[in-house]
C-alpha positions as CSV (number, residue, x, y, z in Angstrom):
1,X,0.3,0.3,0.3
2,X,2.8,2.7,1.0
3,X,4.7,1.6,-2.4
4,X,1.7,2.2,-4.6
5,X,1.5,5.6,-2.7
6,X,5.4,6.2,-3.3
7,X,4.9,5.8,-7.1
8,X,2.2,8.1,-7.4
9,X,4.5,11.0,-6.3
10,X,6.5,12.0,-9.3
11,X,10.2,13.5,-8.5
12,X,10.9,16.5,-10.6
13,X,14.0,18.4,-11.7
14,X,12.7,22.7,-11.8
15,X,14.3,26.4,-10.6
16,X,12.2,28.9,-8.5
17,X,10.9,31.7,-11.0
18,X,13.6,33.8,-7.9
19,X,16.6,32.0,-8.1
20,X,16.8,30.3,-11.9
21,X,20.5,29.9,-11.8
22,X,19.5,26.6,-9.4
23,X,17.8,23.7,-10.0
24,X,16.3,21.5,-7.6
25,X,15.4,18.1,-7.4
26,X,12.3,17.3,-5.5
27,X,8.6,17.5,-5.6
28,X,5.6,20.1,-6.8
29,X,3.7,21.2,-3.9
30,X,0.3,21.4,-5.7
31,X,1.1,17.3,-7.3
32,X,2.3,15.9,-4.0
33,X,-0.6,17.7,-1.7
34,X,-3.2,15.4,-4.3
35,X,-0.9,12.0,-3.3
36,X,-0.6,13.4,0.2
37,X,-2.1,16.0,1.7
38,X,-0.6,15.6,5.0
39,X,2.5,16.5,3.8
40,X,1.9,19.9,2.6
41,X,1.1,23.1,3.5
42,X,-1.3,24.5,1.1
43,X,-0.5,28.8,0.0
44,X,-2.4,31.6,-0.6
45,X,-3.3,32.9,-4.3
46,X,0.1,35.4,-4.4
47,X,2.9,32.8,-4.1
48,X,5.5,35.3,-3.7
49,X,3.6,36.2,0.0
50,X,1.9,33.3,0.6
51,X,3.9,29.6,-0.6
52,X,2.6,26.4,-1.1
53,X,5.3,24.5,1.6
54,X,6.4,20.7,1.2
55,X,7.3,19.0,5.2
56,X,9.6,16.4,3.0
57,X,9.7,14.4,7.2
58,X,6.3,13.4,6.6
59,X,7.5,11.9,3.6
60,X,9.9,9.5,5.2
61,X,7.8,7.1,7.5
62,X,5.8,6.8,4.1
63,X,9.5,5.4,2.2
64,X,10.0,3.7,5.4
65,X,6.8,1.3,4.7
66,X,8.4,1.3,1.2
67,X,11.4,-0.2,1.9
68,X,9.8,-2.8,4.2
69,X,7.1,-3.7,1.1
70,X,9.8,-4.3,-1.0
71,X,12.2,-6.1,1.1
72,X,8.8,-8.6,1.8
73,X,8.6,-8.8,-1.7
74,X,12.6,-9.9,-2.0
75,X,12.5,-12.4,0.5
76,X,9.4,-14.0,-0.6
77,X,11.2,-14.2,-3.8
78,X,14.2,-15.8,-2.6
79,X,12.4,-18.4,-1.2
80,X,11.5,-19.1,-4.1
81,X,14.9,-20.9,-5.1
């Protein structure tokens, strides 16, 4: 279940309009909000005064559970040998 949710999250390369020289690898808050709303603080109409924010710490438990799911799959496949 966690892995299915994690697979819905799209990782992007992007640049902030006010810092075009710096490339960032991360998530688009508006996209992440559709998949994991608890990890996103919704901003206001003007992104320069009230931007959307991502709490990356909220994604860690999902990642850990996904790793556990993958590990269980690997163990199951290895036991078939």
